[in-house]
KEPA-466960 format. One line per 2 residues: their letters; for each residue x, y, z of N, C-alpha, C. Coordinates in Angstrom, 2 decimals. Atoms other than C-alpha are relative to their C-alpha. Layout:
BEGIN
a	X/Y/Z/X/Y/Z/X/Y/Z ~ ...
***
This chain:
BEGIN
mv	-1.24/0.50/-0.59/57.88/-16.08/-50.69/1.10/0.05/-1.06 ~ -1.13/-0.10/0.91/61.29/-15.45/-52.26/0.78/-1.31/0.03
lp	-0.75/1.25/0.12/63.04/-18.60/-53.51/1.40/0.28/-0.55 ~ -1.35/-0.25/0.51/66.75/-18.97/-54.35/0.05/0.28/-1.49
gd	0.00/-0.24/1.45/65.95/-19.12/-58.08/-0.54/1.34/-0.40 ~ 0.55/-1.32/0.30/64.19/-15.74/-57.84/1.05/1.10/0.12
vp	-1.02/-1.01/-0.25/67.40/-13.93/-56.83/0.61/0.44/-1.32 ~ -0.55/-0.49/1.26/68.72/-11.67/-59.61/1.38/-0.57/-0.30
ta	-1.31/0.48/0.42/71.75/-12.82/-61.61/0.87/1.17/-0.41 ~ -0.96/-1.02/0.42/74.88/-10.82/-62.35/0.44/-0.32/-1.42
ep	-0.49/0.17/1.36/76.00/-10.27/-65.93/1.52/-0.13/0.05 ~ 0.53/0.36/1.32/77.70/-11.21/-68.21/-0.69/-1.35/0.01
rw	0.82/1.19/0.05/75.38/-13.97/-69.26/0.83/-1.28/-0.04 ~ -0.79/1.24/0.12/78.18/-16.43/-70.04/0.62/-0.40/1.34
da	-0.48/0.35/-1.33/79.19/-16.33/-66.38/-1.04/0.43/1.02 ~ 1.09/-0.46/-0.87/75.80/-15.70/-64.81/0.05/-0.70/1.35
rr	0.06/0.55/-1.35/75.44/-16.21/-61.08/-1.05/0.78/0.78 ~ 0.89/-0.72/-0.88/72.97/-15.33/-58.38/0.81/0.95/0.85
it	-0.73/-0.95/-0.82/73.95/-12.28/-56.40/0.12/-0.55/1.42 ~ -0.27/0.46/-1.35/75.33/-12.80/-52.92/-0.88/0.75/1.01
aa	0.75/-0.67/-1.06/73.67/-11.90/-49.62/0.57/1.40/0.26 ~ -0.62/-1.32/-0.20/76.18/-9.05/-49.22/-0.43/0.97/-1.09
ev	0.41/-0.86/1.10/75.21/-7.73/-52.65/-1.47/0.41/0.11 ~ 1.38/-0.40/-0.27/71.54/-7.76/-51.64/0.00/1.25/0.88
lq	-0.07/-1.17/-0.88/72.45/-5.33/-48.85/0.58/1.20/-0.72 ~ -0.54/-1.11/0.80/74.54/-3.27/-51.26/-1.08/0.64/-0.86
ls	1.07/-0.53/0.85/71.59/-2.93/-53.61/-1.01/0.78/0.83 ~ 0.97/-0.69/-0.84/69.31/-1.94/-50.74/0.52/1.36/0.45
rw	-0.60/-1.29/-0.33/71.77/0.88/-49.96/0.22/0.85/-1.25 ~ -0.14/-0.69/1.28/71.64/1.93/-53.63/1.45/0.13/-0.42
ee	-1.38/0.03/0.45/75.30/1.05/-54.10/0.07/-0.75/-1.32 ~ -0.19/0.67/1.28/76.58/-0.10/-57.48/0.56/-1.41/0.22
vp	-0.50/1.37/-0.03/77.08/-3.84/-57.94/0.39/-0.37/-1.42 ~ -0.44/0.31/1.37/79.19/-4.78/-61.01/-0.78/-1.16/-0.60
gi	0.68/1.05/0.73/77.31/-6.80/-63.60/-1.50/-0.06/0.23 ~ 1.43/0.02/-0.30/73.86/-6.04/-62.17/-0.73/0.97/-0.92
np	0.84/-0.87/0.82/71.18/-4.66/-64.46/-0.92/0.80/0.91 ~ 0.83/-0.79/-0.92/69.62/-1.75/-62.52/-1.46/0.06/-0.40
dd	1.39/-0.01/0.47/66.46/-2.03/-64.64/-0.71/-1.33/0.26 ~ 0.62/1.28/-0.34/65.84/-5.63/-63.54/-1.06/0.26/1.08
pr	1.06/-0.24/-0.99/62.47/-5.56/-61.68/0.34/-0.56/1.38 ~ -0.39/0.56/-1.29/63.97/-7.77/-58.97/0.97/0.91/0.73
vq	-0.94/-0.96/-0.59/66.81/-5.32/-58.41/-0.76/1.23/0.49 ~ 0.79/-1.16/-0.41/64.32/-2.45/-58.30/-0.83/-0.31/1.24
gi	0.76/0.39/-1.19/62.24/-4.42/-55.80/0.84/0.02/1.26 ~ -0.90/-0.04/-1.15/65.24/-4.80/-53.50/0.26/1.45/0.40
rr	-0.33/-1.39/-0.30/66.04/-1.10/-53.78/-1.19/0.78/0.56 ~ 1.17/-0.66/-0.59/62.48/-0.17/-52.83/-0.14/-0.30/1.48
ct	0.11/0.39/-1.41/63.04/-1.78/-49.42/0.74/0.99/0.89 ~ -0.61/-1.02/-0.85/63.86/1.42/-47.55/-0.47/-0.21/1.43
ld	0.29/0.28/-1.41/64.02/1.12/-43.76/0.22/1.22/0.87 ~ -0.24/-1.05/-0.98/63.62/3.54/-40.88/0.97/-0.52/1.06
ni	-1.03/0.37/-0.97/65.90/3.46/-37.83/-0.34/-1.29/0.75 ~ 0.39/1.19/-0.76/63.90/0.84/-35.89/0.13/-1.25/-0.86
ar	-0.07/1.16/0.90/63.65/-1.47/-38.90/1.45/-0.34/-0.32 ~ -1.41/0.27/0.28/67.38/-1.09/-39.63/0.66/-0.75/1.15
la	-0.55/0.69/-1.15/68.24/-2.15/-36.10/-0.54/-1.43/0.08 ~ 0.57/1.36/0.00/65.86/-5.12/-36.38/0.71/-0.87/-1.03
la	-0.71/0.76/1.02/67.62/-6.19/-39.58/1.41/-0.35/0.48 ~ -1.35/0.26/-0.52/71.05/-5.86/-37.95/-0.03/-1.13/1.01
ea	0.11/1.07/-0.99/69.89/-8.07/-35.08/-0.29/-1.33/-0.68 ~ 0.31/1.23/0.73/68.47/-10.61/-37.54/1.26/-0.59/-0.65
lr	-1.22/0.47/0.62/71.80/-10.81/-39.34/0.98/-0.56/1.03 ~ -0.86/0.51/-1.06/73.48/-11.46/-36.00/-0.54/-1.31/0.57
tg	0.60/1.16/-0.68/71.02/-14.04/-34.60/-0.48/-1.08/-0.96 ~ 0.51/0.98/0.96/69.71/-15.71/-37.78/-1.50/-0.04/-0.10
yl	1.46/-0.10/0.11/66.05/-14.84/-37.19/-0.42/1.46/0.17 ~ 0.50/-1.38/-0.01/64.02/-11.65/-37.63/-1.13/0.13/1.01
yv	1.10/-0.31/-0.92/61.85/-10.17/-34.88/-0.72/1.23/-0.52 ~ 0.82/-1.10/0.50/59.00/-7.99/-36.14/-1.06/0.32/1.04
nr	1.02/-0.48/-0.93/56.98/-6.00/-33.63/-0.86/1.01/-0.76 ~ 0.83/-0.84/0.84/54.11/-4.55/-35.64/-0.44/1.28/0.70
rn	0.36/-1.21/-0.73/53.46/-2.00/-32.91/1.02/1.12/-0.25 ~ -1.08/-0.99/0.17/56.73/-0.28/-33.80/0.12/0.55/-1.41
yh	-0.24/-0.35/1.39/56.37/0.04/-37.57/-1.25/0.56/-0.66 ~ 1.05/-0.32/0.96/54.32/1.79/-40.17/-0.13/-1.20/-0.94
vd	0.25/1.15/0.86/52.81/-0.64/-42.67/1.10/-0.17/-1.03 ~ -1.03/0.10/1.03/55.37/0.17/-45.37/1.32/-0.49/0.56
dd	-1.27/0.42/-0.60/58.35/-0.22/-43.03/-0.04/-1.48/0.36 ~ 0.17/1.40/-0.34/56.99/-3.56/-41.83/0.18/-0.88/-1.24
qh	-0.08/0.78/1.23/56.60/-4.85/-45.38/1.41/0.04/-0.59 ~ -1.34/-0.13/0.55/59.99/-3.51/-46.52/1.00/-0.83/0.79
la	-0.91/0.77/-0.84/61.77/-5.13/-43.57/-0.14/-1.49/-0.29 ~ 0.23/1.43/0.26/60.18/-8.54/-44.15/0.45/-0.39/-1.40
tl	-0.39/0.29/1.38/60.77/-8.33/-47.90/1.52/-0.06/-0.15 ~ -1.46/-0.02/0.09/64.44/-7.41/-47.56/0.61/-1.21/0.70
wg	-0.46/1.20/-0.69/64.95/-10.21/-45.04/-0.19/-1.23/-0.89 ~ 0.25/1.11/0.91/63.40/-12.59/-47.56/1.03/-0.06/-1.12
ww	-1.02/-0.03/1.06/65.78/-11.48/-50.33/1.35/-0.44/0.55 ~ -1.30/0.36/-0.59/68.77/-11.78/-47.99/0.07/-1.50/0.25
ca	0.03/1.42/-0.31/67.76/-15.28/-46.86/0.14/-0.84/-1.27 ~ -0.07/0.76/1.25/67.26/-16.48/-50.45/1.41/0.06/-0.59
aa	-1.35/-0.14/0.54/70.66/-15.11/-51.52/1.02/-0.75/0.86 ~ -0.93/0.67/-0.92/72.36/-16.58/-48.43/-0.28/-1.49/0.11
gh	0.39/1.39/-0.18/70.55/-19.93/-48.67/-0.33/-0.30/1.45 ~ 0.29/0.09/-1.44/69.36/-19.31/-45.10/-1.51/-0.15/0.21
pq	1.43/0.11/-0.26/65.98/-20.37/-43.67/-0.59/1.34/0.43 ~ 0.64/-1.27/-0.33/63.57/-17.46/-43.41/-0.82/-0.18/1.28
iv	0.61/0.17/-1.32/62.74/-17.41/-39.70/-0.44/1.36/0.52 ~ 0.56/-1.28/-0.45/60.47/-14.66/-38.38/-0.82/-0.21/1.25
ie	0.87/-0.08/-1.19/59.07/-14.00/-34.91/-0.80/1.29/-0.16 ~ 0.86/-1.16/0.27/56.11/-11.66/-35.20/-0.96/0.24/1.17
rg	0.96/-0.40/-1.02/54.21/-9.80/-32.50/-1.05/0.89/-0.66 ~ 1.07/-0.76/0.63/50.81/-8.50/-33.63/-0.30/1.29/0.74
ea	0.36/-1.29/-0.59/49.24/-5.15/-32.84/-0.97/-0.14/1.16 ~ 1.12/0.06/-0.94/46.33/-6.41/-30.75/0.28/-0.86/1.24
rd	-0.19/0.89/-1.14/47.82/-9.03/-28.40/1.48/-0.26/0.22 ~ -1.39/0.22/-0.37/51.01/-10.06/-26.62/0.56/-1.29/-0.56
av	-0.49/1.27/0.52/51.19/-13.62/-27.99/0.67/0.21/-1.35 ~ -0.77/-0.17/1.24/53.62/-14.06/-30.87/-0.11/-1.25/-0.86
ri	-0.01/1.09/0.96/53.90/-16.24/-33.94/1.41/-0.17/-0.52 ~ -1.29/0.28/0.61/57.02/-17.93/-35.24/-0.24/-0.79/-1.28
rc	0.12/0.66/1.30/57.38/-18.99/-38.86/1.39/-0.28/-0.53 ~ -1.28/0.39/0.59/60.27/-20.89/-40.41/-0.28/-0.60/-1.36
dv	0.20/0.46/1.37/60.28/-21.30/-44.18/1.36/-0.39/-0.57 ~ -1.30/0.48/0.48/63.10/-23.45/-45.53/0.09/0.03/-1.53
ss	-0.07/-0.06/1.46/62.21/-22.87/-49.21/1.10/0.95/-0.47 ~ -1.08/-0.92/0.36/64.76/-20.04/-49.18/1.36/-0.70/0.00
tg	-1.25/0.78/0.06/67.44/-22.74/-48.72/0.05/-0.88/-1.24 ~ 0.07/0.89/1.16/66.29/-24.57/-51.85/-0.28/-1.44/0.39
kt	0.24/1.36/-0.49/65.41/-27.61/-49.71/-1.37/-0.07/0.67 ~ 1.21/0.21/-0.78/62.46/-29.07/-47.83/0.39/-0.72/1.29
wd	-0.25/0.77/-1.20/62.14/-30.61/-44.40/0.16/-1.47/-0.36 ~ -0.13/1.44/0.24/63.40/-34.20/-44.44/-0.61/-0.77/1.17
fa	0.65/0.82/-1.02/62.04/-37.10/-42.40/0.72/0.08/1.34 ~ -0.76/-0.07/-1.24/64.84/-36.79/-39.87/-0.37/1.23/0.82
af	0.35/-1.24/-0.70/63.63/-33.28/-39.04/-1.33/-0.10/0.73 ~ 1.32/0.10/-0.61/60.10/-34.41/-38.13/0.09/-0.19/1.51
aq	-0.13/0.28/-1.43/61.13/-35.84/-34.76/0.59/1.18/0.75 ~ -0.61/-1.15/-0.66/63.29/-32.81/-33.99/-0.98/1.15/0.13
va	1.01/-1.06/-0.07/60.50/-30.38/-34.82/-1.05/-0.35/1.06 ~ 0.97/0.42/-1.01/58.07/-32.41/-32.71/0.54/0.23/1.41
rl	-0.63/-0.22/-1.31/60.53/-32.24/-29.82/-0.04/1.48/0.38 ~ 0.00/-1.42/-0.26/60.62/-28.45/-30.17/-1.37/0.53/0.40
is	1.30/-0.64/-0.19/56.91/-27.72/-30.31/-0.93/-0.74/0.96 ~ 0.93/0.75/-0.85/55.31/-30.50/-28.24/-0.08/0.52/1.44
pl	0.12/-0.49/-1.38/56.22/-28.97/-24.83/-0.64/1.39/0.09 ~ 0.48/-1.37/-0.02/54.88/-25.54/-25.83/-1.48/0.06/0.37
ha	1.39/-0.21/-0.39/51.66/-24.23/-24.37/-0.49/1.27/-0.69 ~ 0.48/-1.14/0.77/50.15/-22.00/-27.03/-1.29/0.51/0.62
sd	1.22/-0.61/-0.53/47.54/-19.54/-25.78/-1.05/0.07/-1.09 ~ 1.10/-0.12/0.94/44.14/-19.24/-27.41/0.13/1.34/-0.74
pg	0.35/1.08/0.94/43.79/-18.87/-30.39/1.23/-0.59/-0.67 ~ -1.23/0.55/0.55/47.13/-20.58/-30.86/-0.26/-1.19/-0.90
gw	0.10/1.12/0.92/47.75/-23.20/-33.49/1.34/-0.21/-0.66 ~ -1.27/0.26/0.67/50.45/-24.70/-35.66/-0.25/-0.57/-1.37
lf	0.04/0.49/1.37/51.17/-25.62/-39.25/1.37/-0.59/-0.31 ~ -1.27/0.62/0.39/53.82/-28.00/-40.57/-0.18/-0.62/-1.37
td	0.06/0.50/1.36/54.27/-28.59/-44.31/1.39/-0.43/-0.43 ~ -1.31/0.42/0.51/57.12/-29.72/-46.55/1.08/1.05/0.22
dv	-1.02/-1.04/-0.11/58.83/-26.36/-46.23/-0.29/1.07/1.05 ~ 0.35/-1.05/-0.95/57.03/-24.30/-43.57/-0.39/-0.61/1.35
le	0.45/0.27/-1.36/56.74/-24.59/-39.80/-0.51/1.32/0.57 ~ 0.57/-1.22/-0.57/54.44/-22.05/-38.15/-0.72/-0.36/1.29
vd	0.65/0.20/-1.29/53.38/-21.90/-34.50/-0.47/1.35/0.49 ~ 0.61/-1.27/-0.41/51.04/-19.20/-33.21/-0.39/-0.06/1.46
gl	0.49/-0.10/-1.37/50.05/-17.98/-29.76/1.03/-0.29/1.07 ~ -1.06/0.30/-0.96/53.44/-18.38/-28.03/0.34/1.23/0.84
dm	-0.59/-1.13/-0.72/54.96/-16.27/-25.31/1.39/0.24/-0.58 ~ -1.25/-0.40/0.64/58.14/-14.46/-26.26/1.17/-0.90/0.38
ed	-1.12/0.84/-0.43/60.48/-16.62/-24.20/0.03/-1.31/-0.78 ~ 0.07/1.24/0.76/59.27/-19.81/-25.88/0.37/0.22/-1.46
ai	-0.25/-0.28/1.41/59.38/-18.22/-29.33/1.49/0.19/-0.28 ~ -1.43/-0.22/0.18/62.98/-17.09/-28.92/0.78/-1.30/0.13
sv	-0.67/1.29/-0.18/64.04/-20.50/-27.64/-0.15/-0.88/-1.24 ~ 0.24/0.79/1.20/62.43/-22.22/-30.63/0.77/0.58/-1.18
ar	-0.69/-0.64/1.12/63.89/-19.68/-33.07/1.48/-0.33/0.01 ~ -1.42/0.29/-0.09/67.42/-20.27/-31.82/0.31/-1.43/-0.44
el	-0.23/1.39/0.41/67.09/-24.02/-32.27/-0.28/-0.20/-1.48 ~ 0.32/0.13/1.42/65.49/-23.63/-35.69/1.12/0.54/-0.88
vd	-1.12/-0.52/0.77/68.44/-21.54/-36.87/1.02/-1.11/-0.24 ~ -0.97/1.09/0.14/70.75/-24.49/-36.21/-0.58/-1.17/-0.79
la	0.62/1.16/0.65/68.30/-27.17/-37.36/-0.20/0.25/-1.49 ~ 0.36/-0.25/1.39/67.13/-25.54/-40.59/1.18/0.42/-0.86
sa	-1.20/-0.36/0.77/70.59/-24.29/-41.59/1.07/-1.07/0.09 ~ -0.95/1.10/-0.20/72.26/-27.61/-40.67/1.26/0.47/0.73
gh	-1.11/-0.51/-0.78/74.44/-25.64/-38.28/0.99/0.85/-0.76 ~ -0.94/-0.74/0.84/75.99/-23.58/-41.08/-0.08/1.51/0.19
fi	0.11/-1.45/-0.17/74.82/-20.14/-39.97/1.11/0.50/0.92 ~ -1.08/-0.60/-0.78/77.73/-18.05/-38.74/-0.49/1.33/0.55
re	0.43/-1.25/-0.62/76.69/-15.40/-36.25/1.10/1.03/-0.18 ~ -0.99/-1.01/0.32/78.40/-12.22/-37.30/-0.35/1.33/0.64
sf	0.23/-1.36/-0.44/78.85/-8.81/-35.84/-0.26/0.84/-1.24 ~ 0.42/-0.76/1.18/77.18/-6.35/-38.19/0.20/1.47/0.26
dp	-0.29/-1.42/-0.14/78.37/-2.81/-38.69/-1.28/0.81/-0.13 ~ 1.24/-0.78/0.10/75.42/-0.51/-37.86/0.03/1.01/-1.13
na	-0.10/-0.96/1.09/76.74/1.95/-40.43/-0.27/-0.62/-1.36 ~ 0.24/0.69/1.27/76.24/-0.71/-43.12/-1.45/-0.43/-0.16
ip	1.41/0.35/0.09/72.54/-1.16/-42.37/-0.65/0.84/-1.08 ~ 0.64/-0.77/1.08/70.42/-0.16/-45.38/-0.76/1.21/0.53
rk	0.68/-1.24/-0.36/69.19/3.40/-45.11/-0.81/0.50/-1.19 ~ 0.73/-0.59/1.10/66.70/5.36/-47.12/0.96/0.85/-0.82
pv	-0.94/-0.75/0.83/68.58/6.84/-50.10/-0.21/1.50/0.15 ~ 0.06/-1.45/-0.11/69.42/10.50/-49.75/-0.29/0.59/-1.36
aq	0.35/-0.63/1.27/67.79/12.61/-52.43/1.18/0.81/-0.51 ~ -1.13/-0.71/0.58/70.43/13.93/-54.76/-0.44/1.40/-0.43
ap	0.30/-1.36/0.42/70.60/17.64/-55.42/-0.10/0.07/-1.51 ~ 0.15/-0.08/1.45/69.42/18.61/-58.90/1.27/0.52/-0.65
hr	-1.19/-0.41/0.72/72.18/18.99/-61.44/-0.17/1.43/-0.50 ~ 0.07/-1.40/0.41/72.93/22.65/-62.10/0.95/0.25/-1.17
qp	-0.82/-0.37/1.13/74.18/23.93/-65.40/0.86/1.21/0.37 ~ -0.86/-1.16/-0.29/77.15/26.32/-65.18/-0.57/1.27/-0.64
ie	0.50/-1.29/0.51/76.23/29.95/-65.58/0.96/0.54/-1.05 ~ -0.84/-0.55/1.05/77.48/31.38/-68.81/0.25/1.48/0.27
rg	-0.38/-1.38/-0.22/79.35/34.62/-68.35/-0.12/0.79/-1.30 ~ 0.09/-0.84/1.21/78.53/37.37/-70.80/1.30/0.70/-0.30
dr	-1.21/-0.72/0.40/81.17/39.28/-72.71/-0.06/1.39/0.60 ~ 0.01/-1.30/-0.71/82.05/42.27/-70.50/0.83/1.06/-0.70
rg	-0.82/-0.99/0.69/84.19/44.00/-73.09/-0.85/1.18/-0.43 ~ 0.68/-1.18/0.51/83.26/47.49/-74.11/-0.33/0.98/1.08
***
């Protein structure tokens, strides 16, 4: 799990700061970010998160709604991991709860997971009653179950309608209502970097005199 303190810092050291959520997306597009050390393993990890078209659209929707939907039937293993990892980096940089709805390969039931450690906080006592209100009416299918810790809420075996309803409420609850739903430019979605053509040395012309 990516925590806010794990997010790379921008140089110079005397004015160090964690990079912004927008800069996470810039790095994933292999764009230059002033003050960033490109050799930082964390920066390299972000840049390794290359996405195919389906994963890019899923990320765009997550940035609009505040939660990520992962359908494992649609992705190769690498694309699935890269999408989840990049969402984790973005959430940590934005101070946003990492909320993921996940549909497995073998069954229709879905799992929802909300990790608030990316906000730098934990669930407080006031949230217990609100979380109970959210999950108590749900009818999880076998082998459904749930987990609730200081920073993670996970409910398994839900139908999609219930999962989406819970996700929408968790966005407001876990972000204290601070998430701003934004329209996201599809052209700004991280793409796999285009291989650069090899550098060619100029051809030296021979002396044609004589």
